[in-house]
C-alpha positions as CSV (number, residue, x, y, z in Angstrom):
1,M,-14.8,-11.4,20.1
2,Q,-15.3,-7.7,20.3
3,L,-14.0,-5.5,17.3
4,G,-14.2,-2.0,16.3
5,M,-15.1,-1.3,12.6
6,V,-14.1,2.1,11.3
7,G,-15.6,2.8,7.9
8,L,-19.0,1.4,6.9
9,G,-19.0,1.6,3.1
10,R,-20.0,-1.4,1.1
11,M,-17.3,-3.6,2.3
12,G,-17.0,-2.4,5.9
13,A,-20.6,-2.7,6.4
14,N,-21.0,-6.1,5.0
15,M,-18.0,-7.3,7.0
16,T,-19.7,-5.9,10.1
17,R,-22.8,-7.9,9.3
18,R,-20.9,-11.1,8.5
19,L,-19.0,-10.9,12.0
20,M,-22.2,-10.3,13.8
21,R,-23.7,-13.3,12.2
22,G,-20.8,-15.2,13.5
23,G,-21.4,-14.1,17.1
24,H,-18.9,-11.3,17.4
25,K,-19.7,-7.9,19.0
26,L,-19.0,-4.8,16.7
27,V,-18.7,-1.3,17.7
28,V,-18.9,1.0,14.6
29,S,-17.9,4.3,13.4
30,D,-18.4,6.2,10.2
31,L,-18.3,9.7,9.0
32,S,-22.0,9.1,8.2
33,P,-24.3,9.2,11.2
34,D,-26.9,7.4,9.2
35,A,-24.4,4.5,8.4
36,V,-23.8,4.2,12.0
37,K,-27.3,4.3,13.0
38,G,-28.2,1.6,10.3
39,L,-25.7,-0.9,11.6
40,A,-26.7,-0.1,15.2
41,G,-30.2,-1.2,14.2
42,E,-28.9,-4.4,13.1
43,G,-27.1,-5.1,16.4
44,A,-23.9,-3.2,16.4
45,T,-23.0,-0.7,19.1
46,A,-22.9,2.9,17.8
47,S,-20.0,5.2,18.4
48,S,-20.0,9.0,17.9
49,S,-16.3,9.4,17.3
50,L,-13.1,7.4,17.2
51,D,-12.2,8.2,20.8
52,D,-15.8,7.1,21.7
53,L,-15.4,3.9,19.7
54,V,-12.1,3.1,21.6
55,S,-13.7,3.9,24.9
56,K,-16.3,1.2,24.2
57,L,-13.9,-1.5,23.5
58,T,-12.5,-3.8,26.1
59,A,-8.7,-4.2,26.6
60,P,-6.8,-5.5,24.6
61,R,-8.7,-3.5,22.0
62,A,-8.8,-4.1,18.3
63,A,-10.0,-1.7,15.7
64,W,-10.4,-2.7,12.0
65,V,-9.9,0.3,9.6
66,M,-11.8,0.1,6.4
67,V,-11.5,3.4,4.7
68,P,-10.0,4.6,1.5
69,S,-6.2,4.3,1.3
70,G,-3.8,7.2,1.5
71,D,-4.6,10.2,3.6
72,P,-7.9,8.9,5.0
73,T,-6.3,5.7,6.3
74,E,-3.2,7.7,7.5
75,K,-5.2,10.1,9.6
76,T,-7.5,7.3,10.9
77,V,-4.6,5.2,12.1
78,E,-3.1,8.3,13.7
79,A,-6.3,9.1,15.6
80,L,-6.8,5.5,16.9
81,L,-3.2,5.3,18.0
82,K,-3.5,8.4,20.3
83,A,-6.5,6.8,21.8
84,M,-5.2,3.3,22.2
85,Q,-2.8,1.7,24.8
86,S,-0.1,-0.9,24.9
87,G,-1.4,-4.3,23.8
88,D,-4.1,-2.9,21.6
89,T,-4.3,-3.7,17.8
90,I,-5.0,-1.5,14.7
91,I,-5.9,-3.4,11.7
92,D,-5.8,-1.8,8.2
93,G,-8.0,-3.8,5.8
94,G,-8.0,-1.4,2.9
95,N,-5.7,-1.2,-0.2
96,S,-2.8,0.5,1.5
97,Y,0.8,0.6,0.0
98,F,2.8,-2.1,1.8
99,K,5.7,0.4,2.5
100,D,3.2,2.7,4.4
101,D,2.4,-0.4,6.5
102,V,6.0,-0.9,7.4
103,R,6.4,2.6,8.4
104,R,3.1,2.8,10.4
105,S,3.8,-0.5,12.2
106,K,7.0,1.0,13.5
107,I,5.2,4.1,14.8
108,C,2.6,1.9,16.5
109,A,5.2,-0.4,17.9
110,A,6.8,2.5,19.7
111,K,3.7,2.8,21.8
112,G,3.3,-0.9,22.2
113,V,0.4,-1.1,19.8
114,H,0.3,-4.0,17.3
115,Y,-0.3,-3.1,13.6
116,I,-1.8,-5.7,11.2
117,D,-2.3,-5.2,7.5
118,V,-5.0,-7.2,5.8
119,G,-5.1,-7.5,2.1
120,T,-9.0,-8.2,1.7
121,S,-10.6,-9.7,-1.7
122,G,-14.2,-10.4,-1.9
123,G,-15.9,-7.1,-2.9
124,V,-19.7,-6.7,-2.7
125,W,-20.0,-10.4,-2.7
126,G,-18.1,-10.9,0.6
127,L,-21.1,-11.0,2.9
128,E,-22.3,-14.3,1.5
129,R,-19.2,-15.7,-0.1
130,G,-16.7,-14.6,2.6
131,Y,-13.4,-12.6,2.2
132,C,-10.1,-14.0,1.1
133,M,-7.5,-12.3,3.4
134,M,-3.7,-11.9,3.1
135,I,-2.4,-11.0,6.5
136,G,0.8,-9.2,7.7
137,G,1.7,-8.4,11.2
138,P,3.2,-9.8,14.4
139,N,2.3,-13.4,15.3
140,E,0.8,-12.6,18.8
141,A,-1.8,-10.2,17.5
142,V,-2.6,-12.3,14.3
143,Q,-3.1,-15.4,16.4
144,R,-5.3,-13.6,18.9
145,L,-7.5,-12.2,16.2
146,D,-7.8,-15.5,14.4
147,P,-11.4,-16.0,15.4
148,I,-12.2,-12.7,13.5
149,F,-10.3,-13.9,10.4
150,K,-11.9,-17.3,10.5
151,T,-15.4,-15.8,10.6
152,L,-14.7,-13.4,7.7
153,A,-13.0,-16.0,5.6
154,P,-15.0,-18.2,3.0
155,G,-14.0,-21.6,4.7
156,R,-13.3,-24.7,2.7
157,G,-16.7,-24.9,1.1
158,D,-17.0,-27.2,-1.8
159,I,-13.6,-26.6,-3.4
160,P,-11.8,-29.8,-3.7
161,R,-8.5,-30.1,-1.7
162,T,-5.3,-29.7,-3.8
163,A,-3.8,-33.1,-4.3
164,G,-1.0,-33.7,-1.9
165,R,-2.1,-31.2,0.8
166,E,-3.4,-34.0,2.8
167,K,0.3,-35.2,3.3
168,M,1.4,-31.7,4.6
169,P,2.3,-31.8,8.3
170,D,0.8,-28.3,8.9
171,P,-1.4,-27.0,6.0
172,G,-2.3,-23.8,7.9
173,T,-5.2,-21.7,7.3
174,S,-5.0,-21.1,3.5
175,E,-7.5,-23.8,2.7
176,E,-10.0,-21.8,4.9
177,G,-9.4,-18.6,2.8
178,Y,-6.9,-16.6,4.9
179,I,-3.2,-16.7,5.4
180,H,-0.6,-15.0,7.7
181,C,1.9,-13.9,5.1
182,G,4.6,-12.7,7.3
183,P,5.6,-9.5,9.0
184,S,4.1,-6.0,8.6
185,G,3.5,-5.0,5.0
186,S,3.5,-8.6,3.7
187,G,-0.3,-9.0,3.7
188,H,-0.7,-5.8,1.4
189,F,2.2,-6.9,-0.7
190,V,0.6,-10.2,-1.5
191,K,-2.8,-8.3,-2.2
192,M,-1.0,-5.8,-4.4
193,V,0.5,-8.6,-6.6
194,H,-3.0,-10.4,-6.5
195,N,-4.5,-7.1,-8.0
196,G,-1.9,-6.9,-10.6
197,I,-2.5,-10.4,-11.8
198,E,-6.2,-9.6,-11.7
199,Y,-5.7,-6.7,-14.2
200,G,-3.9,-9.2,-16.5
201,M,-6.7,-11.8,-16.2
202,M,-9.3,-9.2,-16.9
203,Q,-7.5,-7.8,-19.9
204,A,-7.2,-11.4,-21.4
205,Y,-10.8,-12.0,-21.2
206,A,-11.7,-8.5,-22.4
207,E,-9.5,-8.8,-25.5
208,G,-10.8,-12.4,-26.3
209,F,-14.5,-11.3,-26.2
210,D,-13.5,-8.2,-28.3
211,I,-12.2,-10.7,-31.0
212,F,-15.4,-12.5,-30.8
213,K,-17.5,-9.3,-31.1
214,N,-15.6,-8.3,-34.1
215,A,-15.9,-11.6,-35.9
216,T,-18.7,-10.2,-38.0
217,S,-16.5,-7.5,-39.5
218,K,-17.1,-6.6,-43.1
219,D,-13.3,-6.4,-43.5
220,L,-13.3,-10.2,-43.2
221,P,-14.1,-12.7,-46.0
222,E,-17.8,-13.5,-45.8
223,D,-17.1,-17.2,-45.3
224,I,-15.1,-16.6,-42.0
225,R,-17.5,-14.0,-40.6
226,Y,-19.1,-15.4,-37.4
227,N,-22.1,-14.1,-35.5
228,L,-21.2,-15.6,-32.1
229,N,-23.4,-15.7,-29.0
230,L,-21.1,-14.1,-26.5
231,P,-23.3,-14.9,-23.3
232,D,-23.3,-18.7,-24.5
233,I,-19.5,-18.8,-24.9
234,A,-18.9,-17.1,-21.5
235,E,-21.4,-19.8,-20.1
236,V,-19.8,-22.9,-21.8
237,W,-16.4,-21.8,-20.6
238,R,-17.7,-21.7,-17.1
239,R,-18.1,-25.5,-17.3
240,G,-15.0,-27.6,-17.5
241,S,-12.9,-25.1,-19.3
242,V,-9.3,-24.4,-18.1
243,V,-10.1,-20.7,-18.3
244,S,-13.0,-20.9,-15.9
245,S,-12.7,-18.4,-12.9
246,W,-14.9,-16.2,-10.7
247,L,-14.0,-13.4,-13.1
248,L,-15.5,-15.3,-16.0
249,D,-18.7,-16.0,-13.8
250,L,-19.0,-12.2,-13.4
251,T,-18.3,-11.8,-17.2
252,A,-21.0,-14.2,-18.0
253,M,-23.5,-12.4,-15.7
254,A,-22.8,-9.1,-17.3
255,L,-23.3,-10.5,-20.9
256,V,-26.6,-12.2,-19.9
257,E,-27.8,-8.7,-18.7
258,N,-26.8,-7.0,-21.8
259,P,-24.8,-8.6,-24.6
260,T,-23.6,-5.4,-26.1
261,L,-22.6,-3.8,-22.6
262,S,-24.0,-0.7,-24.0
263,E,-24.4,0.9,-20.6
264,Y,-20.7,1.0,-20.0
265,S,-18.5,3.7,-21.5
266,G,-15.2,1.8,-21.3
267,F,-13.5,4.2,-19.0
268,V,-11.6,1.9,-16.7
269,Q,-10.1,3.1,-13.4
270,D,-7.2,1.6,-11.5
271,S,-7.0,1.2,-7.8
272,G,-3.4,2.1,-7.6
273,E,-2.3,-1.4,-6.7
274,G,-1.5,-2.2,-10.4
275,R,0.9,0.6,-10.4
276,W,2.6,-0.6,-7.2
277,T,2.8,-4.0,-8.4
278,I,4.8,-2.8,-11.6
279,Q,7.0,-0.6,-9.3
280,A,7.8,-3.6,-7.2
281,A,8.7,-5.6,-10.4
282,L,11.0,-2.8,-11.3
283,E,12.7,-2.7,-8.0
284,E,13.2,-6.6,-8.1
285,A,14.2,-6.4,-11.8
286,V,11.4,-8.9,-12.5
287,P,9.9,-8.8,-16.1
288,A,6.1,-8.3,-15.9
289,E,5.0,-7.6,-19.6
290,V,1.5,-8.8,-19.2
291,L,0.8,-7.0,-16.0
292,T,2.4,-3.8,-17.4
293,A,0.4,-3.8,-20.6
294,A,-2.7,-4.4,-18.7
295,L,-2.2,-1.4,-16.6
296,Y,-1.3,0.8,-19.6
297,T,-4.6,-0.3,-21.3
298,R,-6.5,1.0,-18.3
299,F,-4.7,4.4,-18.8
300,R,-5.5,4.1,-22.7
301,S,-9.2,3.6,-21.9
302,R,-9.5,7.2,-20.5
303,Q,-8.6,8.9,-23.7
304,D,-10.1,9.1,-27.2
305,H,-6.7,9.0,-28.9
306,T,-3.2,9.4,-27.5
307,F,-0.5,11.8,-29.0
308,A,1.5,8.6,-29.6
309,E,-1.3,7.3,-31.9
310,K,-1.3,10.6,-33.8
311,M,2.4,10.4,-34.3
312,L,2.1,6.8,-35.6
313,S,-0.5,7.9,-38.0
314,A,1.6,10.7,-39.0
315,M,4.7,8.6,-39.6
316,R,2.7,6.1,-41.8
317,Q,1.5,9.1,-43.9
318,K,5.0,10.4,-44.4
319,F,6.8,7.1,-45.3
320,G,4.0,5.4,-47.1
321,G,1.4,7.9,-48.0
322,H,-1.1,6.1,-45.9
323,I,-4.2,8.2,-45.6
324,E,-5.6,8.2,-42.2
325,L,-9.2,6.7,-42.1
326,K,-12.0,8.6,-40.3
327,P,-13.5,6.7,-37.5
328,P,-17.0,5.4,-38.0
329,A,-19.7,7.8,-36.7
330,K,-20.9,6.7,-33.2
331,K,-24.2,5.3,-33.1
């Protein structure tokens, strides 16, 4: 199939490469002429603008937007919509807020243009591993673009089938690594919660290994101080443990490279989807204690000490005479 790819960052460029490897024809666009030139050198068709990109696509056209969420995505979708015609499709594969998808899909539908939202997971490893995709949008457009999704997806690989799925009359495409979740917005909604869960899983690993690292503390009795090999613990958990996962694989890799992780400051950003997940939980009155705590810990990582912690220390001094210990000097 033919597809336009708008945005040639790490994921957009690698998705373009994976699609071209699968025999698809790509027309590419980016704010960086060098990025466009580079992909053109690998077999893509270059375009000088969004209008030029659309003009080089054959109807019914499809353009995949892979730019930062928020205003960049909004402006890109608006520009593509102006150039497109009824029957064409705009795909947002970034990390957009699902309510924005619902709004944009209605604007596109008024012109007869299909709008598909694709929550995409795979990161910088997707070129080789494939991309897990959670798709929202009208059936007609999603089905027409199935060859694109199938090429980008990981496929079944060597993952064993879930027991009982062989009895399902229509197992769908989930075993291939992509799924049509429902109408517009549902794809990014599922990806949003996916990222919220990711926050919680990452926090659990981080806290566990922090406990291991501090098992040598001089505050502990000497007979229960353990100098543990963190890279080896991560490695053994990868093999047969119930807590094994790709996140653990990446953790093991980082610890092999440097067991102290001294090259990291500990300042942890959030993509925004963790916040949106908590907002959805609030709107649905669903308790989400772990996901909320994990999000707040990311906020905490950006400060040396919070005012709340200072207040806690002050109260402890006032009610119990507890003297605040000075933090150890940084090495």
